[in-house]
C-alpha positions as CSV (number, residue, x, y, z in Angstrom):
1,X,0.0,0.0,0.0
2,X,1.4,3.4,-0.9
3,X,1.9,6.1,1.7
4,X,-0.9,8.1,0.0
5,X,-3.3,5.2,0.3
6,X,-2.3,4.6,3.9
7,X,-3.0,8.3,4.7
8,X,-6.5,8.0,3.1
9,X,-7.3,4.8,5.1
10,X,-6.0,6.5,8.3
11,X,-8.2,9.5,7.7
12,X,-11.3,7.4,7.0
13,X,-10.8,5.1,10.1
14,X,-9.7,8.0,12.3
15,X,-13.1,9.6,11.6
16,X,-14.9,6.5,12.6
17,X,-12.9,6.2,15.8
18,X,-13.6,9.9,16.7
19,X,-17.3,9.4,16.2
20,X,-17.5,6.2,18.2
21,X,-18.6,6.9,21.8
22,X,-18.8,3.4,23.2
23,X,-15.4,2.3,24.6
24,X,-16.1,-1.4,23.9
25,X,-16.4,-0.6,20.2
26,X,-13.2,1.3,19.8
27,X,-10.8,-1.6,20.1
28,X,-12.3,-3.5,17.1
29,X,-12.0,-0.3,15.1
30,X,-8.4,0.0,16.0
31,X,-7.7,-3.6,15.1
32,X,-9.4,-3.0,11.7
33,X,-7.2,0.1,11.2
34,X,-4.0,-1.9,11.9
35,X,-5.2,-4.7,9.5
36,X,-5.8,-2.3,6.7
37,X,-2.8,0.0,7.2
38,X,-0.2,-2.8,7.6
39,X,-1.9,-5.0,5.0
40,X,-2.0,-8.1,7.2
41,X,-4.3,-11.1,7.3
42,X,-5.2,-10.9,11.0
43,X,-4.8,-8.7,14.0
44,X,-5.2,-9.7,17.7
45,X,-5.2,-7.6,20.8
46,X,-4.3,-9.4,24.1
47,X,-4.9,-8.1,27.6
48,X,-3.3,-9.4,30.8
49,X,-5.6,-10.8,33.5
50,X,-3.6,-10.6,36.7
51,X,-6.1,-12.8,38.7
52,X,-5.7,-15.7,36.3
53,X,-2.2,-14.9,35.1
54,X,-3.2,-15.2,31.4
55,X,-3.1,-13.2,28.2
56,X,-6.5,-13.2,26.5
57,X,-7.8,-11.7,23.3
58,X,-10.4,-8.9,23.5
59,X,-10.4,-8.8,19.7
60,X,-9.1,-11.3,17.2
61,X,-9.8,-11.4,13.5
62,X,-11.0,-14.8,12.5
63,X,-13.4,-14.9,15.4
64,X,-11.1,-17.1,17.5
65,X,-10.7,-16.3,21.2
66,X,-7.2,-17.2,22.4
67,X,-5.7,-17.5,25.9
68,X,-2.0,-18.0,26.5
69,X,0.3,-18.1,29.5
70,X,2.4,-14.9,29.7
71,X,5.6,-17.0,29.4
72,X,4.6,-18.7,26.1
73,X,5.0,-17.7,22.5
74,X,5.9,-14.5,20.8
75,X,3.0,-12.7,22.5
76,X,4.4,-13.8,25.9
77,X,7.9,-12.8,25.0
78,X,6.8,-9.3,24.0
79,X,4.7,-9.0,27.1
80,X,7.3,-10.3,29.5
81,X,10.2,-8.2,28.1
82,X,8.2,-5.2,27.2
83,X,9.7,-4.9,23.7
84,X,8.4,-5.0,20.1
85,X,9.2,-8.1,18.1
86,X,9.4,-8.7,14.4
87,X,9.4,-12.4,13.5
88,X,9.7,-13.0,9.8
89,X,9.5,-16.8,10.0
90,X,7.3,-17.9,12.9
91,X,8.1,-21.6,12.8
92,X,11.8,-21.0,12.7
93,X,11.7,-19.0,16.0
94,X,12.0,-21.2,19.1
95,X,9.8,-18.8,21.1
96,X,6.8,-19.4,18.7
97,X,4.0,-21.3,20.3
98,X,2.8,-23.8,17.7
99,X,-0.1,-25.0,20.0
100,X,-2.3,-22.0,19.1
101,X,-2.1,-22.8,15.4
102,X,-2.9,-26.5,16.2
103,X,-6.0,-25.4,18.1
104,X,-7.2,-22.9,15.5
105,X,-6.2,-24.6,12.3
106,X,-4.5,-21.4,11.2
107,X,-0.9,-21.2,9.8
108,X,1.1,-18.3,11.1
109,X,3.9,-17.1,8.8
110,X,5.2,-13.9,10.3
111,X,4.4,-11.7,13.3
112,X,4.7,-8.1,14.4
113,X,4.1,-7.9,18.2
114,X,3.9,-4.6,20.2
115,X,3.6,-4.4,24.0
116,X,0.9,-2.0,25.3
117,X,1.9,0.3,28.2
118,X,-0.5,2.2,30.5
119,X,0.3,5.7,31.8
120,X,2.4,4.2,34.6
121,X,4.6,2.4,32.1
122,X,3.3,-1.0,33.1
123,X,2.7,-3.5,30.3
124,X,-1.1,-4.3,30.2
125,X,-1.2,-6.4,27.0
126,X,0.1,-7.0,23.5
127,X,-1.0,-5.9,20.0
128,X,-0.2,-8.4,17.3
129,X,-0.3,-8.2,13.5
130,X,-0.1,-11.6,11.8
131,X,0.8,-12.7,8.2
132,X,1.9,-9.7,6.2
133,X,0.2,-10.2,2.8
134,X,2.8,-8.5,0.6
135,X,6.1,-9.8,2.0
136,X,8.0,-9.2,5.2
137,X,7.4,-6.7,8.0
138,X,9.5,-3.5,7.7
139,X,10.8,-0.9,10.1
140,X,8.2,1.4,8.7
141,X,5.5,-1.1,9.7
142,X,7.0,-1.2,13.2
143,X,7.0,2.6,13.6
144,X,3.4,2.9,12.4
145,X,2.2,0.0,14.6
146,X,3.9,1.5,17.7
147,X,2.0,4.8,17.1
148,X,-1.3,2.9,16.8
149,X,-0.5,0.8,19.8
150,X,-0.1,3.9,22.0
151,X,-3.6,5.0,21.0
152,X,-4.9,1.5,21.7
153,X,-3.3,1.4,25.1
154,X,-4.7,4.9,26.0
155,X,-8.2,3.8,24.8
156,X,-8.1,0.6,26.9
157,X,-7.0,2.4,30.0
158,X,-9.6,5.1,29.5
159,X,-12.4,2.5,28.9
160,X,-11.3,0.6,32.0
161,X,-11.4,3.7,34.2
162,X,-14.8,4.6,32.6
163,X,-16.2,1.2,33.4
164,X,-15.0,1.5,37.1
165,X,-16.6,4.9,37.4
166,X,-19.8,3.7,35.7
167,X,-20.1,0.7,38.0
168,X,-19.6,2.9,41.1
169,X,-22.2,5.3,39.7
170,X,-24.7,2.5,39.2
171,X,-24.1,1.1,42.6
172,X,-24.6,4.5,44.2
173,X,-27.9,5.0,42.4
174,X,-29.2,1.6,43.4
175,X,-28.2,2.2,47.0
176,X,-29.9,5.6,47.1
177,X,-33.0,4.2,45.5
178,X,-33.1,1.3,48.0
179,X,-32.5,3.7,50.9
180,X,-35.6,5.6,49.8
181,X,-37.6,2.4,50.0
182,X,-35.8,0.9,53.0
183,X,-38.8,1.1,55.3
184,X,-41.1,-0.2,52.5
185,X,-41.2,-4.0,52.1
186,X,-39.1,-4.0,48.9
187,X,-35.7,-5.6,48.4
188,X,-32.4,-4.4,46.9
189,X,-32.7,-6.9,44.1
190,X,-36.1,-5.5,43.2
191,X,-34.4,-2.2,42.5
192,X,-31.8,-4.0,40.4
193,X,-34.4,-6.0,38.5
194,X,-36.5,-3.0,37.7
195,X,-33.5,-1.4,36.0
196,X,-32.5,-4.3,33.9
197,X,-36.0,-5.2,32.9
198,X,-36.9,-1.6,32.0
199,X,-33.7,-1.3,29.9
200,X,-34.5,-4.6,28.2
201,X,-38.1,-3.6,27.4
202,X,-36.8,-0.3,26.0
203,X,-34.5,-2.2,23.6
204,X,-37.4,-4.5,22.6
205,X,-39.5,-1.5,21.5
206,X,-36.5,-0.1,19.6
207,X,-35.5,2.8,21.8
208,X,-32.0,4.1,21.2
209,X,-29.2,2.4,23.1
210,X,-28.3,5.5,24.9
211,X,-31.8,5.9,26.2
212,X,-32.0,2.3,27.3
213,X,-28.7,2.8,29.2
214,X,-30.2,5.8,31.0
215,X,-33.4,3.8,31.6
216,X,-31.5,1.1,33.5
217,X,-30.4,3.7,36.1
218,X,-33.4,6.0,36.0
219,X,-36.1,3.2,36.6
220,X,-34.8,2.2,40.0
221,X,-35.6,5.7,41.3
222,X,-39.3,5.5,40.5
223,X,-40.4,5.3,44.1
224,X,-37.7,7.7,45.6
225,X,-40.5,10.0,46.7
226,X,-41.6,7.5,49.4
227,X,-38.8,9.0,51.5
228,X,-41.2,11.9,52.1
229,X,-44.2,9.7,53.2
230,X,-44.9,9.6,56.9
231,X,-44.3,6.2,58.6
232,X,-47.9,6.0,59.8
233,X,-48.9,5.7,56.2
234,X,-45.9,4.0,54.7
235,X,-45.7,1.3,57.3
236,X,-49.4,0.8,57.9
237,X,-50.4,-2.9,57.9
238,X,-53.5,-3.4,55.9
239,X,-55.4,-1.4,53.3
240,X,-54.9,2.4,53.2
241,X,-58.1,4.5,53.4
242,X,-59.3,8.0,52.6
243,X,-56.7,10.6,53.5
244,X,-54.0,7.9,53.7
245,X,-54.4,7.0,50.0
246,X,-54.0,10.7,49.1
247,X,-50.9,11.0,51.2
248,X,-49.3,7.9,49.7
249,X,-50.1,9.1,46.2
250,X,-48.0,12.2,46.8
251,X,-44.9,10.1,46.6
252,X,-45.0,10.6,42.8
253,X,-44.9,14.4,43.2
254,X,-42.3,14.3,45.9
255,X,-40.0,12.2,43.8
256,X,-40.5,14.5,40.9
257,X,-39.6,17.5,43.0
258,X,-36.5,15.9,44.3
259,X,-35.2,15.1,40.8
260,X,-36.6,17.7,38.4
261,X,-34.1,20.5,38.6
262,X,-31.0,18.5,37.7
263,X,-29.2,19.3,34.4
264,X,-28.5,15.6,34.1
265,X,-30.6,13.9,31.3
266,X,-30.6,10.7,33.5
267,X,-32.2,12.5,36.5
268,X,-34.6,14.3,34.2
269,X,-35.8,11.0,32.9
270,X,-35.9,9.7,36.5
271,X,-38.1,12.7,37.5
272,X,-40.6,11.8,34.7
273,X,-40.7,8.2,35.7
274,X,-41.2,9.1,39.4
275,X,-44.1,11.5,38.5
276,X,-45.9,9.3,36.0
277,X,-45.4,5.6,36.8
278,X,-48.8,5.4,38.4
279,X,-50.6,7.1,35.5
280,X,-52.7,4.8,33.4
281,X,-53.2,4.5,29.7
282,X,-57.0,5.3,29.9
283,X,-56.4,8.4,32.1
284,X,-57.7,6.9,35.4
285,X,-54.2,7.0,37.1
286,X,-52.6,9.6,39.3
287,X,-51.4,12.2,40.1
288,X,-52.7,14.1,37.1
289,X,-54.8,11.7,35.1
290,X,-52.6,11.7,32.1
291,X,-53.6,9.3,29.3
292,X,-52.0,7.6,26.3
293,X,-49.0,9.3,24.8
294,X,-49.3,12.1,27.3
295,X,-47.4,9.7,29.6
296,X,-43.7,9.5,28.9
297,X,-42.6,6.3,27.2
298,X,-40.2,5.5,30.0
299,X,-42.9,5.8,32.6
300,X,-45.2,3.5,30.5
301,X,-42.4,0.9,30.4
302,X,-41.7,1.1,34.2
303,X,-45.4,0.8,35.1
304,X,-45.5,-2.6,33.3
305,X,-42.2,-3.8,34.8
306,X,-43.0,-2.6,38.3
307,X,-46.4,-4.3,38.4
308,X,-45.1,-7.6,37.0
309,X,-42.2,-7.7,39.5
310,X,-44.5,-6.8,42.4
311,X,-47.1,-9.4,41.5
312,X,-44.6,-12.2,41.1
313,X,-42.6,-11.4,44.3
314,X,-43.2,-12.5,47.9
315,X,-43.9,-9.7,50.3
316,X,-44.8,-9.6,54.0
317,X,-48.4,-8.9,53.1
318,X,-48.8,-11.4,50.2
319,X,-47.3,-14.5,48.5
320,X,-46.0,-14.3,45.0
321,X,-48.4,-14.8,42.2
322,X,-47.6,-17.4,39.6
323,X,-46.3,-16.1,36.2
324,X,-49.5,-17.4,34.6
325,X,-51.8,-15.6,37.0
326,X,-49.8,-12.4,36.7
327,X,-49.8,-12.5,32.9
328,X,-53.6,-13.1,32.8
329,X,-54.2,-10.2,35.1
330,X,-52.0,-7.8,33.1
331,X,-53.6,-8.9,29.8
332,X,-56.9,-7.8,31.2
333,X,-55.5,-4.4,31.9
334,X,-54.1,-3.9,28.4
335,X,-55.5,-0.5,27.1
336,X,-56.6,0.4,30.6
337,X,-53.7,0.6,32.9
338,X,-51.0,-0.3,30.3
339,X,-49.9,0.8,26.9
340,X,-51.2,-2.1,24.8
341,X,-48.3,-2.1,22.3
342,X,-45.6,-2.0,25.0
343,X,-47.4,-4.7,27.0
344,X,-47.7,-6.9,23.9
345,X,-43.9,-6.6,23.4
346,X,-43.3,-7.4,27.0
347,X,-45.4,-10.5,26.8
348,X,-43.8,-11.6,23.5
349,X,-40.4,-11.6,25.3
350,X,-41.6,-12.8,28.7
351,X,-38.9,-15.5,29.0
352,X,-36.2,-12.8,28.9
353,X,-37.8,-11.0,31.8
354,X,-38.2,-14.2,33.8
355,X,-34.5,-14.9,33.3
356,X,-33.7,-11.5,34.7
357,X,-36.0,-12.1,37.7
358,X,-34.3,-15.5,38.3
359,X,-30.8,-14.1,38.0
360,X,-31.5,-11.3,40.6
361,X,-33.9,-13.2,42.8
362,X,-34.7,-11.9,46.3
363,X,-32.4,-13.3,49.0
364,X,-34.2,-15.3,51.6
């Protein structure tokens, strides 16, 4: 490939990488960039798992997942010594691990291997280009691959940090949502289930991925307004009556007031859910009697998920309904309490929601 062509490929793929916002999608793009620019048959990116003491592929052309010990093969040598390696004849090099080819059925001819360093100069993995299509690897290939590997290492480190921050953020939201319901007979896993189920249902009705990700965190805050309900009402055993019902219903408005003024799109969504998750499709819900599309789509989703999970869960005041009885009851409320389209999609994919409920079942 001429330098002009390489520059064109670099510009095209760099544009894709710049537009890509999801960290987990950046690494395959980088692997594709290396494959095209170096004109190789395959490209593999290995990361080191300290707990298992193994190098594993996070991306590998040929759809083959590989795990190797950090003291085996060319990849192990590059990782262990922290140096780039050019191997023009793989089978003539005593460091080459022939077992991988035996397992995959692939024939490795030559290899360019580059260690990946984090900002603390620690080796975190190895980037490998395999089987140069038009001859041997050159020093120019090495220099270009080193530049791309620096970008890959920075991307991996940033995505790892992002994942840790995201996980901590999710945990904080779940804990705060659970704290708001601590006196109410709900469980922590109920909060987790609501998030995963709501996000899954959002995907099934073709909401954008970014909205579904927000929905997973916003849905657990649907009852956060209960923090403002007096114990005499919140903790009352038995049916609420008269004024008590009106006081309990105010949890929707209280939740909205707590969340509404944030600039965060996530908390804005959570405020709508808190306000509207007891509204009904036919306009007989509360607090404002909204009907149909006047109710936000995220609140319509959560109302279905919340009722299903509540019906099929054990609580101090009731035993869990069977899935069959819960479905029959909810079908009768289609077009009344629930958006008929969203409910139909939920029921069509019922097994997925049952799996989520089973995975995050209440602890006894």
